[in-house]
N, C-alpha and C positions, 0 to 999 in steps of 0.2 A: 703435390699437385703438378700437373703438366704446365709448362710455361705457356704464356699467352700466344706467342708467335714462334713457331719452330724455325730454327736456322742452324744447320749443322754443316760443317765442312766435309767434303768428300773424303772417304777413306779408301784404302786399297780394296780392290775387288775381292769377292769371296774366294777362298782358296780353290785353285783348280784341282781337277781330279788327279789322283795318283793311284795308289793301290790300296784296297781296303776301304772301309767306311771313314769319313772325315772325323777328326778328333773333336770331341765335344768341349767347347769353351764354357766357362761359367759353372754355376752350381747345379747340383741335382735338385730339381724343384719339387718333385712329387715324393712325399714322405709316408704316404699310406697306400693301401690298395685303392684302385679307382673303380667305382666310387668309394669314398671313405665312409666310416660308420655314420657320421652326421648326415652326409648326403643320401645315404641309403634310407635313413629314417625319414628325411624329408621327401624322398622319392615315394615311399609308401604312403605318406600323407597326400602327396600329389595324386597318386592313383585313386585315393578315396574321394577327393574333393574337386579335382580339376578334370574337365572333359578329356577323355582319351584322345579326342581329335586335336588337342593342344599337346603335341608330343615333342619334348625337347630332343635335340640331336645328340646331346651329351648328358650323362647322368650326374653331373657335378653342379652343386648349388653354390652360387657366388656370394661371398660376403663383402668383398671390397675390390676396387680396381684402381690402378694408377698407370696412366699413360698406356703402355702396351702389355701390362701384366695383370691377370686376374688372380685373386686369391679366394679359394673356396672355403666353405664352413669347416673343413677339416684341416685348414692351414696349408693346403697344397697350392702351389703357384703354377699358372699356365701362361705361356706366351700367347697372346691373343692375335691370331692371324685370321680372325673372323670379323672383329670390330662391330658386332651386332649386325652382321650382314651389311657392312659398309657404312654404318651410322657414325661411329666415333673416329672419323677420319683424322681429326686433330688430337686424338688420344683421349682415354678415359680421364675424367676429372679436369677437363680443360679449364684453366683458371679464368681466362677472359670471358668465356661463355657463361661459366658459373656465376662470376661476379655480376655480369650484366643481368642475368636472370634474377638473382637475389635482389638487386637494386629495384628491378621492376616489380617483384613480389611485394616489396615494402611500400610501393606506391599504389598499385591495384593489379589484380590478377585477371579480371574479365569485365568487359562491358558488352561485347559483340560489336564488331566494326559496322555491321549492318543496322545497328541501333544508335549507338553513340560512338563515333569513330575516334581514333587515336593516331598519333604521329608515326609510331613504329611500323604499322602496316603500310603506310604510304612510303616510308623510307626503305623498307625491304623491297617494295615493288620498284622503286626508283633504282636501287642498286642492282636488282636483277635485270632491269632493262639495259643497264650499262654492261653487265657481265655476260649475258647470253650472246650467242653468235648472231651476226646480222646488223647492218648499219641502217636501221629503219625505225620509225616510231613504234614503241612497244608499251604494252600494259600487262598487268598481272592480276590474277585472283589467287588468294591464299587459302589453303585448306589445312588438313591435319595429317593425312597419310598419302603414300604414293598411289595406292589404288584410287583414292578419291581424286587425285590430280589427273590420272588417266581418264577416269569416267567424265570428269568435267571437261577435259580437253576434247574428248569425242563429242560431248554434248555441244560444245562451242562450235566445233567443225561442222556438225550436222546443221546447226542453226544458220551458219554462214553460207553453206553450200545448198541447203534445202535438199540434200541427198541423204541416203541411209547407209550405204555400204561402207564397211570398214575393212581395210587390207592389213594383214599382218604376215609375218614370215615364220618359217619353221624354227623350232627350238626357242620360240619367244616365251617370256614370262612377264606378266604385267600386273599381277595381284590376285587377291582371293575374294573379291566382291563378285556379285552376280555377272556383271558385264565382263569383267576381266577374266573370269573363268572361261568364257568363250574365246578370249584372245590368246590364252595360254596354249602352248603346244601339247603339254602333258596333261592327260586327264587325271592320272593317279599321282599324288593323293588329293589333288585340289578339287576336282569336280565330281568324282565318282559318288553316286548316290544323292547328288544335290538337285536332281530334277533336270528338266530341259535347259539347255544352254541357249543364250540369245542367238537369233538368226542374223542374216545380212553381214556375216563375217566371212571373209575370203582369205585363204591362206596360200602363200606361194613360197618358193624355195628361197632360203637365205644364201648368202655367199659363205661357204665353209671350205676354205682353201685346203685344209688337211685332208678332206674327203672328196671334194669335187674337182680339185685341181684347175678350176676355171679362173681366168683373169676377171677383173671387175666388170669390164664391158660385157663379156659373154655371160657372166652370172646375172647381170642386170637384164640383159635381153631375155634370158630364160624366165626370170621372175615376171617381167612385164608381159611377155607373151601369154603366160598362164593367167595372169590377172585379166588381161583383155578378153581372153576366151571364157573364163569362168564367171567374171563379175561384170565386165564392161566398164571402161574408164568413166563413162558418163554417169554411172550409178554410184561411184565411190565418193564418199565425203572426205575420207582421210586415209593415209597410210600411217600406222603406228609402228615404230621400229626403234630398237636399242642400237646405238652406234657400235657398241660392243656388248654382246650378250653375256650376262653374268650367270644367272641360273642355268642358262642354256649350255654353259661350258666354256666361258671366256673365249668366245668366238669373235675374232677380229676379221672383218670383211676384207676382201681383196681391194687393192687400190682402185678407185674409180667407181666402185659399186654404188656407194651411197649418193655421190653427185649425179650419177646416171638416173637413179630412181627419182631424185629431186627434180631433175630436168623434165622427166616424163610427167611427174605430178603437176608441176607448174604449167605445162602445156595443156593439161586437161582439167585445170581448176581443182585439183585434189589437195587438200591441206596436209602438209607433212608435219607429223607429230614425233618429236624425238623423246623417247623415254630415257632421260638422263638421271633417273632416280638413284641408280647404283653407280653410274660412271661419272656423274657430274661433280662439280665443286672440288676440283683438285685431285681427285683420286688417280687419274691417269697421267698427271704431270702437266696437264692443261686445265683451265677452269672447267671446260666441258669437253668430253671425249669427241664430240662432233668436230672440234677444231683440228684434230689429227687428220681428218679425212676430207677437208674442204667442203664440209656439209653444213648448209645453213637452213635449218628447219623453220617452218612457219610458227610452230608452237613448241615450247620446251617444257617438259614435266620434270620438276625437281622435288626431292624429299630427303629422306635418310640423313645425310651429313649436314643439312642446311642449318640445324639448330643444335648440333652436338648432343643429340639424344632426347631433346624435348620435341614432342610431335609438332611438325610443321611441314607443309608441302606448298607447291606453287605451280601454276600454269602461267607461263610468260610467253608473249608472242606479239605478232603484228597487231597494232592497235585496232585496225579496221576489222580484224577477225575477232579479237577479244571483246569488241563492243557489239557482237551479233546477238547476244541474248537480251531479253527485255530487262529493265531495271528490277532487281530483286530475284532474278533467275539464277544467280550464283551465290554461294556462301552456305554456311551451316552454323550451328550453335557455337562450335569451338574453332571455326575457321579463322586462321590468322591470329591466334591467341596472343595477347600482348607480351606475356613472358617468353613465349617461343620467338616472337619477333625481336625482342631485345637480345636473346642469345644469338639469333641469326645475324644480327648486325655485327656482333663481335666476331662470329665465324667469318663473315665476308671481309672484315678488316684484316684478320689474320691471313686469310688466303691471298689477299692482295698485297701483303707485306713483302718486301724484297726477300728473295731466297726461298720462300715457302714452296712454290710450285717447282722450283729447281730441285729442292730437296726431294719432292715426290718422284721426280725423274731419276734422281740418284738412287733412291730406294728401289725403283724398278730395275735399274742397271745391275745393282748388286744381287737382287733376287734372281733376275734372269741369268746372270753369269753362274750363280750357284746351281740353279736348276738344270742348266745345260751341262754342267759338269756331272751332275747325277745322271742325266740322261745317257751320257757316254758310258756309264758303268752298268746301268740297269735297263735291260730291254723292255721292261714293263712300261716305261715311259715312252709313249709313241710320239708325243709332240709337246713342246714347251711354247707357251705364247702368253702375251700380256703387255701392258703398258703401265708404268708407274707402279702404284701399290694395288694393282689388280692383275694377278697372274694365275695361270692354271696349267696343270700337266694332264694330258690325256693318257689314261692308263689302258693298255691293250694286252690281249692274249698273244701267244706266239704266232697265231694266225693273223693278227692284226685287228681282231674284233674288239668291241668295247668290253672292258673287264671291270664291272661294278664290284665284284668281290675283292679286287685289289684295293679299291678305295676303302671299302669297309674295314679291311685288315689294316691298311696303313693309317687310317684315321684313328683306329683303336690303339695301335702301337705308339703313335705320336702322342695321343692323349695320356697314355700311361707314363710317358717321358716328359710331359709338361708342355705340350703344344696343341693348340686348337686349330684345326683345318676344316674347311667346309667342303661339302659335295657340290657338284655341278654336272652339267651334261644331261641330255634327255634320257640317258641310260644310267645315270648316277655313277659314271665312270671317270669323271674329271675331278681332280683334286684342286680346289680353289683357294687362293690366298688373297685376303683383303686386310693387310695390316694397316695400322695408322701410318700416315705420312710422317709422323713424329718419331717413328720407331728408330732406335739407335742401330748403328752398324753392328755393335756387339750382339744385340738381340737377333738381328737378321742372321748373323753367322751361327748363333746358337740354334735358331730354328732350323736352319739348313742342315746343321749337324744332327739334330734330332731326326729330321726327315731321312737323312742318310742312314742312321741307325735302324730306323723302321724299315727302309728299303732293304737293308742287309739282312735283317731278320726275316722279312717276307720272302726274299730270294732264296733263303736257306730252308724255308718251311716246306 
């Protein structure tokens, strides 16, 4: 089981580049072909009984997990640099969250806060009011999923402003429900064939320093000018934005971009909604990624890591905005489930424990050092970027164009050697890393060595 609160001392940085691929520390983890025979059997059953639209990225079926290692039904081990797309930030099998959830299960599993309330919901809301950016009175509503949080945040913003327009930026990803399909930058695979997408959504350019070369002020002026022309500030209820885009390709905006957007929104009565579903709750080395940029949103959407794998989400923000809906206008049958609330309180305790966020920053330093060493050897890596346990490498052709084929090849080569890596980028050309912040230095080094092997094989192919 993973210890309740991670605290590790810093170790030397990952080995710098020399000649050839880095040496592989640790054991060979994959003992069969990938997928193995049992995973292939389950894959055939999945094809028969599970919608083809529910399509796993990797063909291995997991039997157990511990901290940062997954074991499949064939006995193969995989270092997990996906964390369920950022959910198990404190590692698989987190002892504190599991114990809290089991204790709550023994007492009761459900009443619905909107019928007969319970303390856990109130306490999670109180803790989020203290943890989220901004020194002003805050309230929360709890839900079950990230997309649910985004939809509720927009509903609240519209009720508060009595406006309809929603502003989003290029390369955004916000979910797979009907409204969020309209917010996403990519149509495929999320929205194709699903009918008309919602209206009153206005898209503008994000800050993308690797491609646009703009400083934060100039990038913000460009984005604002386009919104003023295409939407009109007076028509916008809200701006929905990820402080760091995850699915979009681990895009960190230029310094000053987010505060400039915030200032413009405040001047025009537009509610600023930060989608911290992937970036929040310690992943980047701060409790929320907004803190890295001096960004203070009006509303913050959280989910993923908040309950260590038990479904829970939240919208937290300015009390006067959160009270804009009529009584009974927010919630759902499973919103703020008491078991999830109990796990969330343990997660928040662990994240606030001394050394936890510092460890997340150390993880980022070690991964970043290793990735930059690989970049110096392999021209396919056009850019390395990230903070804490959220990093990405942008893969490019010799001409500098996006190279999604490189991601497909490298992810397959890494999987065959025991490492899970995620895709990112609007062209599927960014290799994304989201390890647990509890991951050991030894596993980081092993993962970087596996990636180095994959890059060496790819370069020679």
